[in-house]
N, CA, C and O atoms as CSV, one atom per row, in Angstrom:
chain,resi,resn,atom,element,x,y,z
A,1,MET,N,N,27.281,-2.957,-6.701
A,1,MET,CA,C,25.948,-2.729,-7.264
A,1,MET,C,C,25.741,-1.215,-7.403
A,1,MET,O,O,25.975,-0.454,-6.464
A,2,GLU,N,N,25.307,-0.805,-8.575
A,2,GLU,CA,C,25.083,0.611,-8.870
A,2,GLU,C,C,23.711,1.051,-8.357
A,2,GLU,O,O,22.749,0.283,-8.374
A,3,ARG,N,N,23.645,2.302,-7.902
A,3,ARG,CA,C,22.383,2.841,-7.393
A,3,ARG,C,C,21.336,2.806,-8.507
A,3,ARG,O,O,21.585,3.302,-9.606
A,4,PRO,N,N,20.166,2.221,-8.231
A,4,PRO,CA,C,19.140,2.108,-9.276
A,4,PRO,C,C,18.494,3.455,-9.590
A,4,PRO,O,O,18.434,4.345,-8.742
A,5,ASP,N,N,18.016,3.584,-10.816
A,5,ASP,CA,C,17.245,4.756,-11.206
A,5,ASP,C,C,15.873,4.605,-10.548
A,5,ASP,O,O,15.097,3.718,-10.904
A,6,ASP,N,N,15.589,5.473,-9.594
A,6,ASP,CA,C,14.343,5.294,-8.839
A,6,ASP,C,C,13.442,6.523,-8.892
A,6,ASP,O,O,12.841,6.901,-7.886
A,7,ARG,N,N,13.349,7.144,-10.060
A,7,ARG,CA,C,12.513,8.344,-10.170
A,7,ARG,C,C,11.052,8.046,-9.863
A,7,ARG,O,O,10.407,8.811,-9.146
A,8,THR,N,N,10.525,6.957,-10.386
A,8,THR,CA,C,9.134,6.592,-10.100
A,8,THR,C,C,8.973,6.265,-8.628
A,8,THR,O,O,8.033,6.723,-7.979
A,9,ALA,N,N,9.900,5.465,-8.101
A,9,ALA,CA,C,9.851,5.109,-6.679
A,9,ALA,C,C,9.940,6.355,-5.809
A,9,ALA,O,O,9.243,6.457,-4.799
A,10,SER,N,N,10.785,7.296,-6.189
A,10,SER,CA,C,10.933,8.538,-5.416
A,10,SER,C,C,9.635,9.341,-5.398
A,10,SER,O,O,9.240,9.873,-4.360
A,11,ALA,N,N,8.985,9.425,-6.539
A,11,ALA,CA,C,7.727,10.174,-6.613
A,11,ALA,C,C,6.649,9.518,-5.752
A,11,ALA,O,O,5.916,10.197,-5.034
A,12,LEU,N,N,6.563,8.195,-5.832
A,12,LEU,CA,C,5.571,7.477,-5.019
A,12,LEU,C,C,5.910,7.566,-3.539
A,12,LEU,O,O,5.020,7.727,-2.704
A,13,ARG,N,N,7.194,7.462,-3.213
A,13,ARG,CA,C,7.633,7.570,-1.819
A,13,ARG,C,C,7.301,8.957,-1.270
A,13,ARG,O,O,6.820,9.088,-0.145
A,14,PHE,N,N,7.561,9.990,-2.074
A,14,PHE,CA,C,7.264,11.354,-1.634
A,14,PHE,C,C,5.762,11.543,-1.421
A,14,PHE,O,O,5.349,12.164,-0.441
A,15,ALA,N,N,4.950,11.019,-2.323
A,15,ALA,CA,C,3.491,11.128,-2.170
A,15,ALA,C,C,3.038,10.428,-0.890
A,15,ALA,O,O,2.177,10.936,-0.172
A,16,SER,N,N,3.613,9.272,-0.609
A,16,SER,CA,C,3.263,8.538,0.612
A,16,SER,C,C,3.713,9.308,1.853
A,16,SER,O,O,2.996,9.365,2.852
A,17,GLU,N,N,4.904,9.896,1.780
A,17,GLU,CA,C,5.406,10.694,2.903
A,17,GLU,C,C,4.490,11.892,3.148
A,17,GLU,O,O,4.196,12.229,4.295
A,18,LEU,N,N,4.046,12.526,2.082
A,18,LEU,CA,C,3.146,13.668,2.213
A,18,LEU,C,C,1.872,13.268,2.951
A,18,LEU,O,O,1.389,13.998,3.816
A,19,VAL,N,N,1.338,12.109,2.603
A,19,VAL,CA,C,0.144,11.608,3.291
A,19,VAL,C,C,0.445,11.425,4.779
A,19,VAL,O,O,-0.356,11.810,5.631
A,20,ALA,N,N,1.594,10.840,5.084
A,20,ALA,CA,C,1.964,10.634,6.493
A,20,ALA,C,C,2.085,11.978,7.215
A,20,ALA,O,O,1.630,12.122,8.349
A,21,TRP,N,N,2.704,12.963,6.547
A,21,TRP,CA,C,2.900,14.276,7.171
A,21,TRP,C,C,1.586,14.997,7.435
A,21,TRP,O,O,1.501,15.798,8.366
A,22,VAL,N,N,0.565,14.728,6.638
A,22,VAL,CA,C,-0.736,15.373,6.824
A,22,VAL,C,C,-1.625,14.554,7.754
A,22,VAL,O,O,-2.183,15.089,8.712
A,23,ALA,N,N,-1.757,13.268,7.477
A,23,ALA,CA,C,-2.730,12.440,8.194
A,23,ALA,C,C,-2.317,12.116,9.629
A,23,ALA,O,O,-3.172,12.035,10.512
A,24,THR,N,N,-1.022,11.929,9.871
A,24,THR,CA,C,-0.596,11.539,11.221
A,24,THR,C,C,-0.832,12.650,12.247
A,24,THR,O,O,-1.423,12.385,13.294
A,25,PRO,N,N,-0.390,13.884,11.982
A,25,PRO,CA,C,-0.710,14.944,12.946
A,25,PRO,C,C,-2.222,15.161,13.088
A,25,PRO,O,O,-2.714,15.469,14.173
A,26,TRP,N,N,-2.937,14.997,11.994
A,26,TRP,CA,C,-4.387,15.130,12.010
A,26,TRP,C,C,-4.988,14.098,12.979
A,26,TRP,O,O,-5.834,14.430,13.809
A,27,ALA,N,N,-4.541,12.853,12.859
A,27,ALA,CA,C,-5.052,11.792,13.733
A,27,ALA,C,C,-4.668,12.027,15.191
A,27,ALA,O,O,-5.475,11.802,16.093
A,28,LEU,N,N,-3.450,12.475,15.419
A,28,LEU,CA,C,-2.985,12.674,16.794
A,28,LEU,C,C,-3.516,13.954,17.428
A,28,LEU,O,O,-3.560,14.061,18.654
A,29,SER,N,N,-3.917,14.920,16.616
A,29,SER,CA,C,-4.425,16.180,17.168
A,29,SER,C,C,-5.700,15.975,17.980
A,29,SER,O,O,-6.056,16.802,18.820
A,30,GLU,N,N,-6.371,14.874,17.720
A,30,GLU,CA,C,-7.555,14.529,18.505
A,30,GLU,C,C,-7.193,14.306,19.972
A,30,GLU,O,O,-8.007,14.545,20.863
A,31,TYR,N,N,-5.978,13.851,20.213
A,31,TYR,CA,C,-5.530,13.538,21.565
A,31,TYR,C,C,-4.685,14.653,22.172
A,31,TYR,O,O,-4.837,14.993,23.346
A,32,SER,N,N,-3.793,15.218,21.357
A,32,SER,CA,C,-2.891,16.237,21.873
A,32,SER,C,C,-2.209,16.957,20.721
A,32,SER,O,O,-1.689,16.318,19.806
A,33,TRP,N,N,-2.209,18.285,20.764
A,33,TRP,CA,C,-1.519,19.041,19.725
A,33,TRP,C,C,-0.017,18.850,19.844
A,33,TRP,O,O,0.705,18.939,18.851
A,34,VAL,N,N,0.458,18.586,21.063
A,34,VAL,CA,C,1.886,18.348,21.263
A,34,VAL,C,C,2.310,17.060,20.551
A,34,VAL,O,O,3.348,17.022,19.890
A,35,LEU,N,N,1.501,16.010,20.690
A,35,LEU,CA,C,1.785,14.747,19.989
A,35,LEU,C,C,1.779,14.949,18.473
A,35,LEU,O,O,2.607,14.384,17.759
A,36,ALA,N,N,0.845,15.752,17.999
A,36,ALA,CA,C,0.753,16.014,16.560
A,36,ALA,C,C,2.021,16.696,16.054
A,36,ALA,O,O,2.555,16.329,15.007
A,37,VAL,N,N,2.493,17.680,16.796
A,37,VAL,CA,C,3.708,18.397,16.403
A,37,VAL,C,C,4.923,17.476,16.490
A,37,VAL,O,O,5.766,17.470,15.594
A,38,LEU,N,N,5.011,16.703,17.564
A,38,LEU,CA,C,6.141,15.771,17.715
A,38,LEU,C,C,6.171,14.735,16.588
A,38,LEU,O,O,7.239,14.394,16.080
A,39,ALA,N,N,5.003,14.243,16.206
A,39,ALA,CA,C,4.936,13.270,15.108
A,39,ALA,C,C,5.430,13.903,13.809
A,39,ALA,O,O,6.169,13.279,13.048
A,40,LEU,N,N,5.022,15.129,13.566
A,40,LEU,CA,C,5.454,15.816,12.351
A,40,LEU,C,C,6.962,16.053,12.360
A,40,LEU,O,O,7.633,15.866,11.346
A,41,VAL,N,N,7.483,16.462,13.500
A,41,VAL,CA,C,8.932,16.669,13.624
A,41,VAL,C,C,9.671,15.347,13.394
A,41,VAL,O,O,10.697,15.320,12.715
A,42,ALA,N,N,9.155,14.261,13.954
A,42,ALA,CA,C,9.807,12.955,13.787
A,42,ALA,C,C,9.726,12.476,12.335
A,42,ALA,O,O,10.717,12.003,11.780
A,43,LEU,N,N,8.543,12.601,11.721
A,43,LEU,CA,C,8.364,12.097,10.357
A,43,LEU,C,C,9.176,12.873,9.330
A,43,LEU,O,O,9.627,12.307,8.333
A,44,ILE,N,N,9.363,14.160,9.569
A,44,ILE,CA,C,10.157,14.960,8.636
A,44,ILE,C,C,11.614,15.031,9.070
A,44,ILE,O,O,12.524,14.939,8.246
A,45,GLY,N,N,11.824,15.195,10.364
A,45,GLY,CA,C,13.173,15.421,10.881
A,45,GLY,C,C,14.089,14.216,10.842
A,45,GLY,O,O,15.247,14.337,10.444
A,46,LEU,N,N,13.597,13.061,11.246
A,46,LEU,CA,C,14.470,11.879,11.293
A,46,LEU,C,C,15.077,11.543,9.932
A,46,LEU,O,O,16.291,11.357,9.848
A,47,PRO,N,N,14.268,11.455,8.847
A,47,PRO,CA,C,14.876,11.162,7.543
A,47,PRO,C,C,15.764,12.291,7.017
A,47,PRO,O,O,16.651,12.058,6.196
A,48,THR,N,N,15.524,13.507,7.491
A,48,THR,CA,C,16.365,14.629,7.076
A,48,THR,C,C,17.739,14.542,7.726
A,48,THR,O,O,18.757,14.800,7.084
A,49,VAL,N,N,17.760,14.182,8.987
A,49,VAL,CA,C,19.018,14.135,9.742
A,49,VAL,C,C,19.791,12.849,9.476
A,49,VAL,O,O,21.007,12.880,9.286
A,50,PHE,N,N,19.094,11.727,9.463
A,50,PHE,CA,C,19.746,10.424,9.318
A,50,PHE,C,C,19.540,9.891,7.908
A,50,PHE,O,O,18.404,9.682,7.481
A,51,SER,N,N,20.634,9.671,7.182
A,51,SER,CA,C,20.524,9.113,5.837
A,51,SER,C,C,21.771,8.312,5.490
A,51,SER,O,O,22.827,8.461,6.105
A,52,THR,N,N,21.614,7.470,4.499
A,52,THR,CA,C,22.699,6.598,4.059
A,52,THR,C,C,23.547,7.333,3.028
A,52,THR,O,O,23.004,7.882,2.069
A,53,PRO,N,N,24.862,7.355,3.205
A,53,PRO,CA,C,25.726,7.996,2.209
A,53,PRO,C,C,25.494,7.400,0.815
A,53,PRO,O,O,25.413,6.183,0.651
A,54,GLY,N,N,25.391,8.273,-0.170
A,54,GLY,CA,C,25.133,7.839,-1.543
A,54,GLY,C,C,23.669,7.846,-1.904
A,54,GLY,O,O,23.320,7.825,-3.085
A,55,ASP,N,N,22.795,7.877,-0.893
A,55,ASP,CA,C,21.362,7.879,-1.160
A,55,ASP,C,C,20.828,9.297,-1.297
A,55,ASP,O,O,19.843,9.528,-1.998
A,56,LYS,N,N,21.475,10.243,-0.630
A,56,LYS,CA,C,21.095,11.651,-0.698
A,56,LYS,C,C,22.330,12.481,-0.984
A,56,LYS,O,O,23.456,12.057,-0.723
A,57,ALA,N,N,22.107,13.665,-1.522
A,57,ALA,CA,C,23.231,14.565,-1.808
A,57,ALA,C,C,23.858,15.074,-0.519
A,57,ALA,O,O,25.083,15.147,-0.413
A,58,GLN,N,N,23.035,15.426,0.456
A,58,GLN,CA,C,23.518,15.940,1.737
A,58,GLN,C,C,23.250,14.911,2.825
A,58,GLN,O,O,22.103,14.525,3.049
A,59,VAL,N,N,24.295,14.471,3.496
A,59,VAL,CA,C,24.153,13.535,4.603
A,59,VAL,C,C,24.627,14.237,5.870
A,59,VAL,O,O,25.794,14.611,5.987
A,60,ILE,N,N,23.711,14.410,6.814
A,60,ILE,CA,C,24.066,15.065,8.073
A,60,ILE,C,C,24.657,14.038,9.033
A,60,ILE,O,O,25.777,14.198,9.518
A,61,VAL,N,N,23.882,12.974,9.302
A,61,VAL,CA,C,24.361,11.882,10.139
A,61,VAL,C,C,24.267,10.600,9.320
A,61,VAL,O,O,23.167,10.128,9.033
A,62,PRO,N,N,25.414,10.032,8.939
A,62,PRO,CA,C,25.371,8.807,8.131
A,62,PRO,C,C,24.889,7.599,8.940
A,62,PRO,O,O,25.291,7.398,10.086
A,63,VAL,N,N,24.031,6.813,8.323
A,63,VAL,CA,C,23.517,5.600,8.956
A,63,VAL,C,C,23.531,4.465,7.935
A,63,VAL,O,O,23.565,4.710,6.729
A,64,PRO,N,N,23.506,3.232,8.417
A,64,PRO,CA,C,23.429,2.093,7.489
A,64,PRO,C,C,22.121,2.121,6.693
A,64,PRO,O,O,21.138,2.736,7.105
A,65,GLY,N,N,22.135,1.447,5.557
A,65,GLY,CA,C,20.961,1.393,4.695
A,65,GLY,C,C,19.722,0.851,5.384
A,65,GLY,O,O,18.605,1.272,5.081
A,66,VAL,N,N,19.911,-0.073,6.301
A,66,VAL,CA,C,18.769,-0.658,7.012
A,66,VAL,C,C,18.025,0.419,7.802
A,66,VAL,O,O,16.799,0.374,7.896
A,67,VAL,N,N,18.736,1.369,8.358
A,67,VAL,CA,C,18.096,2.457,9.105
A,67,VAL,C,C,17.256,3.315,8.158
A,67,VAL,O,O,16.140,3.705,8.501
A,68,THR,N,N,17.777,3.603,6.991
A,68,THR,CA,C,17.014,4.364,5.995
A,68,THR,C,C,15.750,3.612,5.607
A,68,THR,O,O,14.684,4.214,5.480
A,69,ILE,N,N,15.860,2.316,5.420
A,69,ILE,CA,C,14.693,1.490,5.079
A,69,ILE,C,C,13.663,1.558,6.208
A,69,ILE,O,O,12.471,1.721,5.948
A,70,LEU,N,N,14.112,1.435,7.450
A,70,LEU,CA,C,13.192,1.485,8.592
A,70,LEU,C,C,12.489,2.841,8.699
A,70,LEU,O,O,11.319,2.906,9.074
A,71,LEU,N,N,13.195,3.912,8.373
A,71,LEU,CA,C,12.571,5.241,8.392
A,71,LEU,C,C,11.495,5.362,7.318
A,71,LEU,O,O,10.459,5.987,7.545
A,72,VAL,N,N,11.733,4.773,6.158
A,72,VAL,CA,C,10.719,4.774,5.098
A,72,VAL,C,C,9.516,3.938,5.532
A,72,VAL,O,O,8.370,4.344,5.339
A,73,VAL,N,N,9.779,2.779,6.113
A,73,VAL,CA,C,8.679,1.915,6.580
A,73,VAL,C,C,7.851,2.646,7.639
A,73,VAL,O,O,6.624,2.553,7.637
A,74,LEU,N,N,8.510,3.369,8.537
A,74,LEU,CA,C,7.795,4.156,9.547
A,74,LEU,C,C,6.825,5.134,8.876
A,74,LEU,O,O,5.671,5.256,9.288
A,75,GLN,N,N,7.297,5.820,7.853
A,75,GLN,CA,C,6.447,6.784,7.145
A,75,GLN,C,C,5.271,6.081,6.460
A,75,GLN,O,O,4.135,6.554,6.516
A,76,LEU,N,N,5.555,4.958,5.821
A,76,LEU,CA,C,4.500,4.241,5.104
A,76,LEU,C,C,3.430,3.711,6.055
A,76,LEU,O,O,2.235,3.804,5.779
A,77,VAL,N,N,3.878,3.155,7.176
A,77,VAL,CA,C,2.929,2.638,8.174
A,77,VAL,C,C,2.103,3.786,8.751
A,77,VAL,O,O,0.889,3.662,8.911
A,78,ALA,N,N,2.760,4.895,9.061
A,78,ALA,CA,C,2.047,6.064,9.594
A,78,ALA,C,C,1.001,6.557,8.594
A,78,ALA,O,O,-0.105,6.930,8.984
A,79,ALA,N,N,1.347,6.560,7.316
A,79,ALA,CA,C,0.407,7.028,6.290
A,79,ALA,C,C,-0.845,6.155,6.251
A,79,ALA,O,O,-1.966,6.662,6.230
A,80,VAL,N,N,-0.644,4.843,6.241
A,80,VAL,CA,C,-1.793,3.932,6.135
A,80,VAL,C,C,-2.659,3.980,7.395
A,80,VAL,O,O,-3.876,4.143,7.304
A,81,ILE,N,N,-2.045,3.841,8.554
A,81,ILE,CA,C,-2.823,3.811,9.800
A,81,ILE,C,C,-3.567,5.131,9.995
A,81,ILE,O,O,-4.753,5.140,10.324
A,82,SER,N,N,-2.870,6.231,9.792
A,82,SER,CA,C,-3.503,7.537,10.004
A,82,SER,C,C,-4.616,7.792,9.001
A,82,SER,O,O,-5.654,8.348,9.359
A,83,ALA,N,N,-4.415,7.397,7.761
A,83,ALA,CA,C,-5.466,7.584,6.753
A,83,ALA,C,C,-6.731,6.826,7.143
A,83,ALA,O,O,-7.840,7.341,7.001
A,84,TRP,N,N,-6.560,5.614,7.629
A,84,TRP,CA,C,-7.727,4.820,8.042
A,84,TRP,C,C,-8.405,5.418,9.271
A,84,TRP,O,O,-9.612,5.261,9.454
A,85,LEU,N,N,-7.638,6.101,10.110
A,85,LEU,CA,C,-8.229,6.695,11.316
A,85,LEU,C,C,-8.998,7.986,11.042
A,85,LEU,O,O,-10.010,8.246,11.693
A,86,VAL,N,N,-8.537,8.796,10.093
A,86,VAL,CA,C,-9.138,10.129,9.959
A,86,VAL,C,C,-9.852,10.402,8.645
A,86,VAL,O,O,-10.608,11.370,8.568
A,87,TRP,N,N,-9.655,9.619,7.638
A,87,TRP,CA,C,-10.225,9.923,6.334
A,87,TRP,C,C,-11.324,8.922,5.966
A,87,TRP,O,O,-11.405,7.839,6.545
A,88,PRO,N,N,-12.158,9.290,5.008
A,88,PRO,CA,C,-13.197,8.361,4.542
A,88,PRO,C,C,-12.568,7.090,3.954
A,88,PRO,O,O,-11.401,7.079,3.563
A,89,VAL,N,N,-13.352,6.051,3.905
A,89,VAL,CA,C,-12.867,4.744,3.466
A,89,VAL,C,C,-12.228,4.807,2.078
A,89,VAL,O,O,-11.168,4.221,1.862
A,90,LEU,N,N,-12.853,5.502,1.148
A,90,LEU,CA,C,-12.296,5.574,-0.202
A,90,LEU,C,C,-10.896,6.183,-0.188
A,90,LEU,O,O,-9.998,5.678,-0.861
A,91,ALA,N,N,-10.704,7.244,0.558
A,91,ALA,CA,C,-9.384,7.880,0.656
A,91,ALA,C,C,-8.385,6.923,1.298
A,91,ALA,O,O,-7.245,6.814,0.845
A,92,ALA,N,N,-8.808,6.234,2.344
A,92,ALA,CA,C,-7.912,5.289,3.027
A,92,ALA,C,C,-7.533,4.131,2.100
A,92,ALA,O,O,-6.393,3.667,2.123
A,93,VAL,N,N,-8.474,3.669,1.295
A,93,VAL,CA,C,-8.174,2.597,0.325
A,93,VAL,C,C,-7.156,3.091,-0.696
A,93,VAL,O,O,-6.216,2.372,-1.037
A,94,LEU,N,N,-7.342,4.321,-1.186
A,94,LEU,CA,C,-6.402,4.882,-2.155
A,94,LEU,C,C,-5.010,5.047,-1.552
A,94,LEU,O,O,-4.008,4.788,-2.218
A,95,VAL,N,N,-4.948,5.475,-0.301
A,95,VAL,CA,C,-3.653,5.582,0.387
A,95,VAL,C,C,-3.022,4.208,0.528
A,95,VAL,O,O,-1.818,4.052,0.325
A,96,SER,N,N,-3.817,3.221,0.872
A,96,SER,CA,C,-3.292,1.852,0.997
A,96,SER,C,C,-2.738,1.354,-0.332
A,96,SER,O,O,-1.698,0.697,-0.362
A,97,LEU,N,N,-3.421,1.660,-1.426
A,97,LEU,CA,C,-2.927,1.280,-2.750
A,97,LEU,C,C,-1.637,2.030,-3.092
A,97,LEU,O,O,-0.703,1.446,-3.642
A,98,LEU,N,N,-1.587,3.309,-2.769
A,98,LEU,CA,C,-0.384,4.101,-2.994
A,98,LEU,C,C,0.800,3.515,-2.235
A,98,LEU,O,O,1.882,3.344,-2.796
A,99,VAL,N,N,0.590,3.211,-0.967
A,99,VAL,CA,C,1.673,2.661,-0.142
A,99,VAL,C,C,2.085,1.274,-0.646
A,99,VAL,O,O,3.274,0.953,-0.656
A,100,SER,N,N,1.132,0.460,-1.059
A,100,SER,CA,C,1.461,-0.865,-1.601
A,100,SER,C,C,2.313,-0.741,-2.856
A,100,SER,O,O,3.285,-1.476,-3.032
A,101,THR,N,N,1.946,0.188,-3.720
A,101,THR,CA,C,2.721,0.425,-4.938
A,101,THR,C,C,4.113,0.944,-4.586
A,101,THR,O,O,5.105,0.553,-5.200
A,102,THR,N,N,4.173,1.816,-3.606
A,102,THR,CA,C,5.463,2.346,-3.150
A,102,THR,C,C,6.357,1.214,-2.655
A,102,THR,O,O,7.545,1.177,-2.975
A,103,LEU,N,N,5.803,0.303,-1.886
A,103,LEU,CA,C,6.590,-0.830,-1.380
A,103,LEU,C,C,7.183,-1.645,-2.526
A,103,LEU,O,O,8.339,-2.062,-2.461
A,104,VAL,N,N,6.398,-1.871,-3.566
A,104,VAL,CA,C,6.878,-2.649,-4.708
A,104,VAL,C,C,8.001,-1.903,-5.428
A,104,VAL,O,O,9.023,-2.496,-5.774
A,105,THR,N,N,7.812,-0.606,-5.652
A,105,THR,CA,C,8.813,0.154,-6.402
A,105,THR,C,C,10.077,0.441,-5.584
A,105,THR,O,O,11.131,0.719,-6.154
A,106,GLU,N,N,9.979,0.377,-4.281
A,106,GLU,CA,C,11.138,0.628,-3.415
A,106,GLU,C,C,12.093,-0.570,-3.348
A,106,GLU,O,O,13.233,-0.435,-2.903
A,107,ARG,N,N,11.633,-1.712,-3.781
A,107,ARG,CA,C,12.402,-2.952,-3.628
A,107,ARG,C,C,13.834,-2.839,-4.154
A,107,ARG,O,O,14.766,-3.257,-3.468
A,108,ARG,N,N,14.030,-2.290,-5.342
A,108,ARG,CA,C,15.386,-2.188,-5.918
A,108,ARG,C,C,16.263,-1.253,-5.090
A,108,ARG,O,O,17.434,-1.547,-4.849
A,109,ARG,N,N,15.699,-0.131,-4.658
A,109,ARG,CA,C,16.461,0.809,-3.829
A,109,ARG,C,C,16.848,0.152,-2.514
A,109,ARG,O,O,17.975,0.311,-2.045
A,110,TRP,N,N,15.921,-0.584,-1.918
A,110,TRP,CA,C,16.213,-1.233,-0.639
A,110,TRP,C,C,17.288,-2.302,-0.800
A,110,TRP,O,O,18.134,-2.463,0.080
A,111,GLN,N,N,17.267,-3.034,-1.912
A,111,GLN,CA,C,18.329,-4.016,-2.165
A,111,GLN,C,C,19.670,-3.312,-2.277
A,111,GLN,O,O,20.676,-3.799,-1.760
A,112,TRP,N,N,19.688,-2.171,-2.947
A,112,TRP,CA,C,20.918,-1.388,-3.080
A,112,TRP,C,C,21.391,-0.893,-1.713
A,112,TRP,O,O,22.581,-0.961,-1.408
A,113,LEU,N,N,20.467,-0.397,-0.891
A,113,LEU,CA,C,20.830,0.093,0.447
A,113,LEU,C,C,21.433,-1.028,1.295
A,113,LEU,O,O,22.433,-0.823,1.983
A,114,VAL,N,N,20.828,-2.197,1.241
A,114,VAL,CA,C,21.339,-3.343,2.011
A,114,VAL,C,C,22.691,-3.781,1.470
A,114,VAL,O,O,23.570,-4.162,2.244
A,115,SER,N,N,22.872,-3.733,0.154
A,115,SER,CA,C,24.173,-4.141,-0.431
A,115,SER,C,C,25.270,-3.179,0.022
A,115,SER,O,O,26.421,-3.589,0.171
A,116,ARG,N,N,24.938,-1.925,0.240
A,116,ARG,CA,C,25.927,-0.963,0.752
A,116,ARG,C,C,26.354,-1.341,2.166
A,116,ARG,O,O,27.519,-1.181,2.532
A,117,ASP,N,N,25.411,-1.844,2.959
A,117,ASP,CA,C,25.731,-2.278,4.323
A,117,ASP,C,C,26.708,-3.451,4.297
A,117,ASP,O,O,27.631,-3.523,5.108
A,118,ARG,N,N,26.494,-4.360,3.362
A,118,ARG,CA,C,27.352,-5.539,3.270
A,118,ARG,C,C,28.770,-5.149,2.870
A,118,ARG,O,O,29.736,-5.737,3.356
A,119,ARG,N,N,28.900,-4.165,1.990
A,119,ARG,CA,C,30.226,-3.745,1.540
A,119,ARG,C,C,31.011,-3.041,2.631
A,119,ARG,O,O,32.238,-3.118,2.675
A,120,THR,N,N,30.284,-2.341,3.526
A,120,THR,CA,C,30.976,-1.591,4.579
A,120,THR,C,C,31.169,-2.414,5.842
A,120,THR,O,O,31.887,-1.990,6.747
A,121,ALA,N,N,30.548,-3.572,5.918
A,121,ALA,CA,C,30.658,-4.410,7.122
A,121,ALA,C,C,31.982,-5.150,7.177
A,121,ALA,O,O,32.233,-5.896,8.124
């Protein structure tokens, strides 16, 4: 299976990640600035370090496609939960719609990532 053209999915995924990177530390800063920093390091650092070969140009630590999918899901969940905790309802609804759209557009990429796992197993 050939890697799908996911320019739209990538743009939506990046927008959702940006929300997670802003809203999650914001939500956690209420409790601890250390937690806020750790969340930001985890949300940005984990996907940077761990990636599936063929999905990114630079792979530091190769992982199966399922791990990449789980890292994306972590970001999406963080974006939605944090938006609902710290932002007005309208903003949280818009974030929820963004993440829902991202989930739909990610489907082809996720199928490709899982198919890579099957080929290497």
